[in-house]
NUZAVO-36475 format. One record per residue (C-alpha): residue number from 1; x, y, z. Coordinates in nm, 4 decimals, padded with zeros to 6 digits. Example, Ala and Ser with C-alpha at 12.3 -4.5 7.8 and 13.67 -1.06 7.14 Angstrom:
// NUZAVO-36475
<i->1, X->01.2300, Y->-00.4500, Z->00.7800>
<i->2, X->01.3670, Y->-00.1060, Z->00.7140>
END
This chain:
// NUZAVO-36475
<i->1, X->-01.0365, Y->-05.9755, Z->-04.3276>
<i->2, X->-01.1548, Y->-05.8153, Z->-04.0373>
<i->3, X->-01.0793, Y->-05.4319, Z->-04.1134>
<i->4, X->-01.2939, Y->-05.5026, Z->-04.4254>
<i->5, X->-01.6190, Y->-05.6507, Z->-04.2289>
<i->6, X->-01.5300, Y->-05.2987, Z->-03.9837>
<i->7, X->-01.5766, Y->-05.0525, Z->-04.2568>
<i->8, X->-01.7594, Y->-05.1810, Z->-04.5325>
<i->9, X->-02.1461, Y->-05.1682, Z->-04.4021>
<i->10, X->-02.2138, Y->-05.5108, Z->-04.5053>
<i->11, X->-02.0918, Y->-05.8407, Z->-04.4569>
<i->12, X->-02.1908, Y->-05.9499, Z->-04.7931>
<i->13, X->-01.9919, Y->-05.7146, Z->-04.9759>
<i->14, X->-01.6891, Y->-05.7026, Z->-04.7166>
<i->15, X->-01.7094, Y->-06.0821, Z->-04.8239>
<i->16, X->-01.6787, Y->-05.9885, Z->-05.1953>
<i->17, X->-01.4710, Y->-05.7467, Z->-05.1922>
<i->18, X->-01.1977, Y->-05.9837, Z->-04.9969>
<i->19, X->-01.2262, Y->-06.2456, Z->-05.2553>
<i->20, X->-01.1943, Y->-05.9925, Z->-05.5599>
<i->21, X->-00.8780, Y->-05.8709, Z->-05.3889>
<i->22, X->-00.6979, Y->-06.2000, Z->-05.2615>
<i->23, X->-00.9000, Y->-06.4597, Z->-05.4721>
<i->24, X->-00.9691, Y->-06.6526, Z->-05.1506>
<i->25, X->-01.3144, Y->-06.7509, Z->-05.1310>
<i->26, X->-01.4917, Y->-06.6115, Z->-04.7782>
<i->27, X->-01.8399, Y->-06.5990, Z->-04.6726>
<i->28, X->-02.0150, Y->-06.3407, Z->-04.5041>
<i->29, X->-02.1019, Y->-06.5828, Z->-04.1999>
<i->30, X->-01.7223, Y->-06.6004, Z->-04.1702>
<i->31, X->-01.7130, Y->-06.2433, Z->-04.1203>
<i->32, X->-01.9662, Y->-06.2303, Z->-03.8891>
<i->33, X->-01.7913, Y->-06.4890, Z->-03.6854>
<i->34, X->-01.4430, Y->-06.2866, Z->-03.6770>
<i->35, X->-01.6329, Y->-05.9741, Z->-03.5649>
<i->36, X->-01.7987, Y->-06.1455, Z->-03.2557>
<i->37, X->-01.4624, Y->-06.3159, Z->-03.1884>
<i->38, X->-01.2419, Y->-06.0072, Z->-03.1574>
<i->39, X->-01.4898, Y->-05.7406, Z->-03.1017>
<i->40, X->-01.6067, Y->-05.9575, Z->-02.8063>
<i->41, X->-01.2073, Y->-06.0059, Z->-02.6980>
<i->42, X->-01.1724, Y->-05.5771, Z->-02.7293>
<i->43, X->-01.5263, Y->-05.5307, Z->-02.5764>
<i->44, X->-01.3825, Y->-05.7172, Z->-02.2508>
<i->45, X->-01.0353, Y->-05.5689, Z->-02.2800>
<i->46, X->-01.1828, Y->-05.2002, Z->-02.2571>
<i->47, X->-01.4424, Y->-05.3067, Z->-01.9781>
<i->48, X->-01.2052, Y->-05.4245, Z->-01.7746>
<i->49, X->-00.9924, Y->-05.0958, Z->-01.8150>
<i->50, X->-01.2809, Y->-04.8804, Z->-01.7568>
<i->51, X->-01.3704, Y->-05.0272, Z->-01.4447>
<i->52, X->-00.9964, Y->-05.0344, Z->-01.3516>
<i->53, X->-00.9748, Y->-04.6417, Z->-01.4191>
<i->54, X->-01.3121, Y->-04.5814, Z->-01.2776>
<i->55, X->-01.2325, Y->-04.7509, Z->-00.9320>
<i->56, X->-00.8766, Y->-04.6621, Z->-00.8826>
<i->57, X->-00.7890, Y->-04.2584, Z->-00.8948>
<i->58, X->-00.4272, Y->-04.3069, Z->-00.9601>
<i->59, X->-00.5269, Y->-04.5316, Z->-01.2720>
<i->60, X->-00.3606, Y->-04.8413, Z->-01.1328>
<i->61, X->-00.4727, Y->-05.2291, Z->-01.1609>
<i->62, X->-00.3005, Y->-05.5046, Z->-01.0034>
<i->63, X->00.0449, Y->-05.5642, Z->-01.1424>
<i->64, X->00.0140, Y->-05.3275, Z->-01.4165>
<i->65, X->00.0021, Y->-04.9418, Z->-01.3958>
<i->66, X->-00.1503, Y->-04.7186, Z->-01.6431>
<i->67, X->00.0017, Y->-04.3859, Z->-01.6646>
<i->68, X->-00.2141, Y->-04.1180, Z->-01.8347>
<i->69, X->-00.0691, Y->-04.0116, Z->-02.1514>
<i->70, X->00.0443, Y->-03.6427, Z->-02.2200>
<i->71, X->-00.2155, Y->-03.4219, Z->-02.3906>
<i->72, X->-00.2124, Y->-03.3639, Z->-02.7359>
<i->73, X->-00.2638, Y->-02.9972, Z->-02.6807>
<i->74, X->-00.3352, Y->-02.7955, Z->-02.4137>
<i->75, X->-00.7282, Y->-02.7587, Z->-02.4774>
<i->76, X->-00.9189, Y->-03.0692, Z->-02.5596>
<i->77, X->-01.3147, Y->-03.0891, Z->-02.6274>
<i->78, X->-01.5286, Y->-03.3695, Z->-02.5560>
<i->79, X->-01.8971, Y->-03.4312, Z->-02.6821>
<i->80, X->-02.1539, Y->-03.7041, Z->-02.5548>
<i->81, X->-02.4786, Y->-03.8112, Z->-02.7615>
<i->82, X->-02.7069, Y->-04.0688, Z->-02.8597>
<i->83, X->-02.8384, Y->-04.2654, Z->-03.1568>
<i->84, X->-03.0611, Y->-04.5127, Z->-03.1822>
<i->85, X->-03.0067, Y->-04.8584, Z->-03.3756>
<i->86, X->-03.2019, Y->-05.1783, Z->-03.4310>
<i->87, X->-03.1620, Y->-05.4344, Z->-03.1565>
<i->88, X->-03.3302, Y->-05.7759, Z->-03.2181>
<i->89, X->-03.6166, Y->-05.8497, Z->-03.0094>
<i->90, X->-03.5867, Y->-05.5148, Z->-02.8169>
<i->91, X->-03.6766, Y->-05.2541, Z->-03.1017>
<i->92, X->-03.5024, Y->-04.9369, Z->-03.1512>
<i->93, X->-03.2488, Y->-04.8825, Z->-02.8546>
<i->94, X->-02.9921, Y->-04.5722, Z->-02.7919>
<i->95, X->-02.6600, Y->-04.6201, Z->-02.8314>
<i->96, X->-02.4305, Y->-04.3495, Z->-02.6778>
<i->97, X->-02.1450, Y->-04.2024, Z->-02.8107>
<i->98, X->-01.8647, Y->-03.9806, Z->-02.7089>
<i->99, X->-01.6418, Y->-03.7763, Z->-02.9583>
<i->100, X->-01.3153, Y->-03.6345, Z->-02.8295>
<i->101, X->-01.0881, Y->-03.4010, Z->-02.9826>
<i->102, X->-00.8295, Y->-03.1562, Z->-03.0039>
<i->103, X->-00.8875, Y->-02.7976, Z->-03.0180>
<i->104, X->-00.6959, Y->-02.6036, Z->-03.2473>
<i->105, X->-00.6905, Y->-02.2360, Z->-03.2422>
<i->106, X->-00.5413, Y->-01.9854, Z->-03.4432>
<i->107, X->-00.5483, Y->-01.5685, Z->-03.3735>
<i->108, X->-00.7846, Y->-01.4328, Z->-03.6035>
<i->109, X->-01.0031, Y->-01.1027, Z->-03.6020>
<i->110, X->-01.1912, Y->-01.0147, Z->-03.4536>
<i->111, X->-01.1997, Y->-01.3785, Z->-03.2764>
<i->112, X->-01.0221, Y->-01.6809, Z->-03.2555>
<i->113, X->-01.0071, Y->-01.9482, Z->-03.5376>
<i->114, X->-01.1123, Y->-02.2621, Z->-03.4143>
<i->115, X->-01.0787, Y->-02.6144, Z->-03.5595>
<i->116, X->-01.1127, Y->-02.9586, Z->-03.3707>
<i->117, X->-00.9149, Y->-03.2505, Z->-03.5215>
<i->118, X->-00.7534, Y->-03.5555, Z->-03.3974>
<i->119, X->-01.1143, Y->-03.6969, Z->-03.3087>
<i->120, X->-01.1403, Y->-04.0225, Z->-03.1283>
<i->121, X->-01.4648, Y->-04.2522, Z->-03.0429>
<i->122, X->-01.6192, Y->-04.4626, Z->-02.7883>
<i->123, X->-01.9428, Y->-04.6325, Z->-02.8407>
<i->124, X->-02.2001, Y->-04.8738, Z->-02.7055>
<i->125, X->-02.5481, Y->-04.9983, Z->-02.5973>
<i->126, X->-02.4737, Y->-04.9312, Z->-02.2510>
<i->127, X->-02.6734, Y->-04.7148, Z->-01.9625>
<i->128, X->-02.5567, Y->-04.3902, Z->-01.8771>
<i->129, X->-02.3362, Y->-04.4965, Z->-01.5602>
<i->130, X->-02.1557, Y->-04.8234, Z->-01.7397>
<i->131, X->-02.1159, Y->-04.5462, Z->-02.0374>
<i->132, X->-01.9420, Y->-04.3029, Z->-01.8080>
<i->133, X->-01.6974, Y->-04.5394, Z->-01.7016>
<i->134, X->-01.6210, Y->-04.6432, Z->-02.0995>
<i->135, X->-01.6208, Y->-04.2571, Z->-02.2121>
<i->136, X->-01.3913, Y->-04.1955, Z->-01.8917>
<i->137, X->-01.1166, Y->-04.4755, Z->-02.0438>
<i->138, X->-01.1170, Y->-04.3404, Z->-02.3830>
<i->139, X->-01.0684, Y->-03.9807, Z->-02.2217>
<i->140, X->-00.7842, Y->-04.1446, Z->-02.0152>
<i->141, X->-00.6168, Y->-04.2590, Z->-02.3383>
<i->142, X->-00.6276, Y->-03.9076, Z->-02.4949>
<i->143, X->-00.4973, Y->-03.7570, Z->-02.2061>
<i->144, X->-00.7712, Y->-03.5131, Z->-02.1256>
<i->145, X->-00.7161, Y->-03.5227, Z->-01.7368>
<i->146, X->-00.3624, Y->-03.3646, Z->-01.8160>
<i->147, X->-00.4916, Y->-03.1007, Z->-02.0495>
<i->148, X->-00.5201, Y->-02.7364, Z->-01.9214>
<i->149, X->-00.8666, Y->-02.6712, Z->-02.0214>
<i->150, X->-01.1338, Y->-02.9228, Z->-02.1300>
<i->151, X->-01.4299, Y->-02.7972, Z->-02.3286>
<i->152, X->-01.7322, Y->-02.9945, Z->-02.2936>
<i->153, X->-01.9984, Y->-02.8765, Z->-02.6038>
<i->154, X->-02.3320, Y->-03.1155, Z->-02.5703>
<i->155, X->-02.7191, Y->-03.0986, Z->-02.6065>
<i->156, X->-02.9026, Y->-03.0220, Z->-02.3154>
<i->157, X->-02.9999, Y->-03.3578, Z->-02.1620>
<i->158, X->-02.9556, Y->-03.4142, Z->-01.8183>
<i->159, X->-02.7612, Y->-03.7521, Z->-01.8057>
<i->160, X->-02.4908, Y->-03.5842, Z->-02.0435>
<i->161, X->-02.4402, Y->-03.2952, Z->-01.8181>
<i->162, X->-02.4153, Y->-03.5243, Z->-01.5137>
<i->163, X->-02.1335, Y->-03.7471, Z->-01.6728>
<i->164, X->-01.9524, Y->-03.4067, Z->-01.7305>
<i->165, X->-01.9891, Y->-03.2852, Z->-01.4130>
<i->166, X->-01.9050, Y->-03.6365, Z->-01.2787>
<i->167, X->-01.5773, Y->-03.6424, Z->-01.5006>
<i->168, X->-01.4510, Y->-03.3338, Z->-01.6228>
<i->169, X->-01.5165, Y->-03.0969, Z->-01.3740>
<i->170, X->-01.3983, Y->-02.8334, Z->-01.3795>
<i->171, X->-01.4173, Y->-02.7738, Z->-01.7194>
<i->172, X->-01.5800, Y->-02.5324, Z->-01.9819>
<i->173, X->-01.9523, Y->-02.6422, Z->-02.0269>
<i->174, X->-02.1030, Y->-02.4940, Z->-02.3669>
<i->175, X->-02.4767, Y->-02.5881, Z->-02.4754>
<i->176, X->-02.4267, Y->-02.6765, Z->-02.8756>
<i->177, X->-02.5085, Y->-02.3400, Z->-03.0481>
<i->178, X->-02.7942, Y->-02.4787, Z->-03.2937>
<i->179, X->-02.9766, Y->-02.6508, Z->-03.0121>
<i->180, X->-03.0116, Y->-02.3340, Z->-02.8446>
<i->181, X->-03.0988, Y->-02.1702, Z->-03.1473>
<i->182, X->-03.3980, Y->-02.4398, Z->-03.1933>
<i->183, X->-03.5367, Y->-02.3175, Z->-02.8512>
<i->184, X->-03.5136, Y->-01.9576, Z->-02.9850>
<i->185, X->-03.6731, Y->-02.0558, Z->-03.3316>
<i->186, X->-03.9815, Y->-02.2410, Z->-03.0947>
<i->187, X->-04.0092, Y->-01.9291, Z->-02.8964>
<i->188, X->-04.0495, Y->-01.7050, Z->-03.2227>
<i->189, X->-04.2944, Y->-01.9237, Z->-03.3914>
<i->190, X->-04.5098, Y->-01.8922, Z->-03.0412>
<i->191, X->-04.5313, Y->-01.5539, Z->-03.0216>
<i->192, X->-04.5373, Y->-01.4753, Z->-03.3893>
<i->193, X->-04.7298, Y->-01.7788, Z->-03.5433>
<i->194, X->-04.4769, Y->-02.0423, Z->-03.7414>
<i->195, X->-04.4343, Y->-01.9452, Z->-04.1306>
<i->196, X->-04.5465, Y->-01.5661, Z->-04.1112>
<i->197, X->-04.2943, Y->-01.2843, Z->-04.2100>
<i->198, X->-04.3075, Y->-01.1616, Z->-03.8258>
<i->199, X->-04.1546, Y->-01.4628, Z->-03.6973>
<i->200, X->-03.8846, Y->-01.4696, Z->-03.9586>
<i->201, X->-03.8318, Y->-01.1290, Z->-03.8495>
<i->202, X->-03.8765, Y->-01.1926, Z->-03.4458>
<i->203, X->-03.6699, Y->-01.5129, Z->-03.5023>
<i->204, X->-03.3651, Y->-01.3418, Z->-03.6370>
<i->205, X->-03.3473, Y->-01.0612, Z->-03.3649>
<i->206, X->-03.3639, Y->-01.3022, Z->-03.0732>
<i->207, X->-03.0836, Y->-01.5368, Z->-03.2253>
<i->208, X->-02.8614, Y->-01.2138, Z->-03.2580>
<i->209, X->-02.9311, Y->-01.1705, Z->-02.8687>
<i->210, X->-02.8576, Y->-01.5109, Z->-02.8004>
<i->211, X->-02.5382, Y->-01.4833, Z->-02.9924>
<i->212, X->-02.4629, Y->-01.1408, Z->-02.8201>
<i->213, X->-02.5226, Y->-01.3760, Z->-02.4804>
<i->214, X->-02.8354, Y->-01.1117, Z->-02.4174>
<i->215, X->-03.0889, Y->-01.3104, Z->-02.2196>
<i->216, X->-03.1835, Y->-01.0494, Z->-02.0249>
<i->217, X->-03.2655, Y->-00.8714, Z->-02.3744>
<i->218, X->-03.4134, Y->-01.1820, Z->-02.5041>
<i->219, X->-03.6530, Y->-01.1987, Z->-02.2722>
<i->220, X->-03.7295, Y->-00.8247, Z->-02.2596>
<i->221, X->-03.8206, Y->-00.8411, Z->-02.6410>
<i->222, X->-04.0197, Y->-01.1687, Z->-02.5608>
<i->223, X->-04.2404, Y->-00.9579, Z->-02.3138>
<i->224, X->-04.2612, Y->-00.6915, Z->-02.5029>
<i->225, X->-04.4924, Y->-00.9192, Z->-02.7354>
<i->226, X->-04.6451, Y->-01.1443, Z->-02.4254>
<i->227, X->-04.6879, Y->-00.9136, Z->-02.1456>
<i->228, X->-04.6989, Y->-01.0632, Z->-01.7721>
<i->229, X->-05.0098, Y->-01.2215, Z->-01.6702>
<i->230, X->-05.0788, Y->-01.3912, Z->-02.0184>
<i->231, X->-05.0522, Y->-01.7285, Z->-01.9688>
<i->232, X->-04.7573, Y->-01.9041, Z->-02.1778>
<i->233, X->-04.8510, Y->-02.2451, Z->-02.4009>
<i->234, X->-04.6695, Y->-02.5170, Z->-02.3566>
<i->235, X->-04.4237, Y->-02.4624, Z->-02.6376>
<i->236, X->-04.3068, Y->-02.1386, Z->-02.5314>
<i->237, X->-04.2743, Y->-02.2230, Z->-02.1821>
<i->238, X->-04.0550, Y->-02.5332, Z->-02.2259>
<i->239, X->-03.8253, Y->-02.3429, Z->-02.4900>
<i->240, X->-03.7983, Y->-02.0594, Z->-02.1941>
<i->241, X->-03.7255, Y->-02.3253, Z->-01.9286>
<i->242, X->-03.4597, Y->-02.5074, Z->-02.1417>
<i->243, X->-03.2628, Y->-02.1325, Z->-02.2175>
<i->244, X->-03.3182, Y->-02.0086, Z->-01.8185>
<i->245, X->-03.1924, Y->-02.3766, Z->-01.6754>
<i->246, X->-02.9072, Y->-02.3870, Z->-01.9305>
<i->247, X->-02.8131, Y->-02.0088, Z->-01.8622>
<i->248, X->-02.4740, Y->-02.0756, Z->-01.7410>
<i->249, X->-02.4154, Y->-02.2766, Z->-02.0501>
<i->250, X->-02.5126, Y->-02.0111, Z->-02.2779>
<i->251, X->-02.2446, Y->-01.6916, Z->-02.2724>
<i->252, X->-02.1332, Y->-01.7611, Z->-02.6311>
<i->253, X->-01.9349, Y->-01.3806, Z->-02.6804>
<i->254, X->-01.7094, Y->-01.5174, Z->-02.4041>
<i->255, X->-01.6664, Y->-01.8941, Z->-02.5757>
<i->256, X->-01.5747, Y->-01.7155, Z->-02.8983>
<i->257, X->-01.3378, Y->-01.4709, Z->-02.7766>
<i->258, X->-01.1423, Y->-01.7545, Z->-02.5555>
<i->259, X->-01.1013, Y->-01.9585, Z->-02.8626>
<i->260, X->-01.3673, Y->-02.2626, Z->-02.7898>
<i->261, X->-01.5917, Y->-02.4434, Z->-02.9788>
<i->262, X->-01.9526, Y->-02.3716, Z->-02.9745>
<i->263, X->-02.0698, Y->-02.6577, Z->-03.1914>
<i->264, X->-02.1199, Y->-03.0703, Z->-03.1081>
<i->265, X->-02.0964, Y->-03.1587, Z->-03.4831>
<i->266, X->-01.8085, Y->-03.3670, Z->-03.4012>
<i->267, X->-01.9997, Y->-03.5974, Z->-03.2184>
<i->268, X->-02.3115, Y->-03.5196, Z->-03.4280>
<i->269, X->-02.0732, Y->-03.6534, Z->-03.7208>
<i->270, X->-02.0096, Y->-03.9644, Z->-03.4866>
<i->271, X->-02.3505, Y->-04.0571, Z->-03.4378>
<i->272, X->-02.3218, Y->-04.0726, Z->-03.8350>
<i->273, X->-02.0028, Y->-04.2289, Z->-03.9392>
<i->274, X->-01.9291, Y->-04.4540, Z->-03.6245>
<i->275, X->-02.2905, Y->-04.5963, Z->-03.5972>
<i->276, X->-02.5162, Y->-04.5099, Z->-03.8805>
<i->277, X->-02.3003, Y->-04.5648, Z->-04.1585>
<i->278, X->-02.2254, Y->-04.9269, Z->-04.0783>
<i->279, X->-02.5179, Y->-05.0581, Z->-03.8038>
<i->280, X->-02.8310, Y->-04.8219, Z->-03.9533>
<i->281, X->-02.8586, Y->-04.9605, Z->-04.3107>
<i->282, X->-03.2004, Y->-05.1093, Z->-04.4337>
<i->283, X->-03.2932, Y->-05.3983, Z->-04.3009>
<i->284, X->-03.0470, Y->-05.4335, Z->-04.0403>
<i->285, X->-03.1077, Y->-05.5945, Z->-03.7047>
<i->286, X->-02.8385, Y->-05.6998, Z->-03.4245>
<i->287, X->-02.7988, Y->-05.8810, Z->-03.1396>
<i->288, X->-02.6472, Y->-05.6935, Z->-02.8397>
<i->289, X->-02.3267, Y->-05.8697, Z->-02.8675>
<i->290, X->-02.2543, Y->-05.8448, Z->-03.2393>
<i->291, X->-02.3477, Y->-05.4686, Z->-03.2341>
<i->292, X->-02.1136, Y->-05.3934, Z->-02.9279>
<i->293, X->-01.8527, Y->-05.6175, Z->-03.1158>
<i->294, X->-01.8615, Y->-05.4257, Z->-03.4253>
<i->295, X->-01.8993, Y->-05.1073, Z->-03.2519>
<i->296, X->-01.5966, Y->-05.1416, Z->-03.0311>
<i->297, X->-01.4105, Y->-05.2156, Z->-03.3687>
<i->298, X->-01.5264, Y->-04.9762, Z->-03.5400>
<i->299, X->-01.4390, Y->-04.7003, Z->-03.2727>
<i->300, X->-01.0767, Y->-04.8079, Z->-03.2975>
<i->301, X->-01.0769, Y->-04.8240, Z->-03.6661>
<i->302, X->-01.2043, Y->-04.4693, Z->-03.7161>
<i->303, X->-00.9806, Y->-04.3491, Z->-03.4291>
<i->304, X->-00.6612, Y->-04.4214, Z->-03.5742>
<i->305, X->-00.5878, Y->-04.7052, Z->-03.3315>
<i->306, X->-00.6252, Y->-05.0002, Z->-03.5595>
<i->307, X->-00.2983, Y->-05.1217, Z->-03.5454>
<i->308, X->-00.2387, Y->-05.0902, Z->-03.2041>
<i->309, X->-00.5483, Y->-05.2632, Z->-03.1280>
<i->310, X->-00.4823, Y->-05.5533, Z->-03.3356>
<i->311, X->-00.1283, Y->-05.6228, Z->-03.1853>
<i->312, X->-00.3043, Y->-05.6278, Z->-02.8202>
<i->313, X->-00.6005, Y->-05.8518, Z->-02.9359>
<i->314, X->-00.3055, Y->-06.0960, Z->-03.1014>
<i->315, X->-00.0283, Y->-06.1297, Z->-02.9258>
<i->316, X->00.1810, Y->-06.3055, Z->-03.2349>
<i->317, X->00.0409, Y->-06.0128, Z->-03.4153>
<i->318, X->00.2414, Y->-05.8043, Z->-03.1915>
<i->319, X->00.5715, Y->-06.0278, Z->-03.1859>
<i->320, X->00.5807, Y->-06.0328, Z->-03.5688>
<i->321, X->00.5272, Y->-05.6588, Z->-03.5745>
END
């Protein structure tokens, strides 16, 4: 019952599916109560673990050690982002989400081929500090502290990189390729005019320079059309400022040669799969308690640890297993 409620994007449809499968009548309100009960237990359990792990460097709390498991691979990736959902009485609020993955590399020519696998997620209606502890607990469960290399790929939001530096440094820090490309096109549109043939040609040229990691050449190209002393419009100034501030995270040729991912598609997909497909449907509004309970259970399901989580929530289930 609980798994259907977490997986199917409607309590009413989940209840109907359960009744069709078992011939046992079930109301959607009963499913909602189940989610709040067991999801609430999981929220409390994970909050205790996150607090303990953030407070004790050794990863222990009184009476029970929590050893960090081995990393699944030598190189692992983490991406952070935010996605909006409708909270009753508050309006649209940001749920923060982390996606953690294994980085698989295969030799290719001229650069290694990179694939991200074994994804897991952490999501909730938290402030940045609380989310930092929660995503660190998920990283601990995945063994990221024992990985040889951690690659952080995200957009340029300041709160994201503050958490990355706090919890994962030293690590490889990379701005998501498509977020950087958006700034390049903003420059092209400001210089050549949006929708013009020159903008298409100029944007493609600037994108090539960014791909080659040649920021100096990109600025030189811009200055050929926008000389010094000429006032920069706001959009152009903001795009250039973004690239300048993030310049140490834009060395794409080095990242590709090393076999690192340069896109944050895993967390963007996580925003959709974990949050939007279940909690952001037409007419849906959530209490904070209900949304957090469902998000905790959904992360467990989509991170392939549903059975382990269920046994931790129901002692009898662990005995029967």
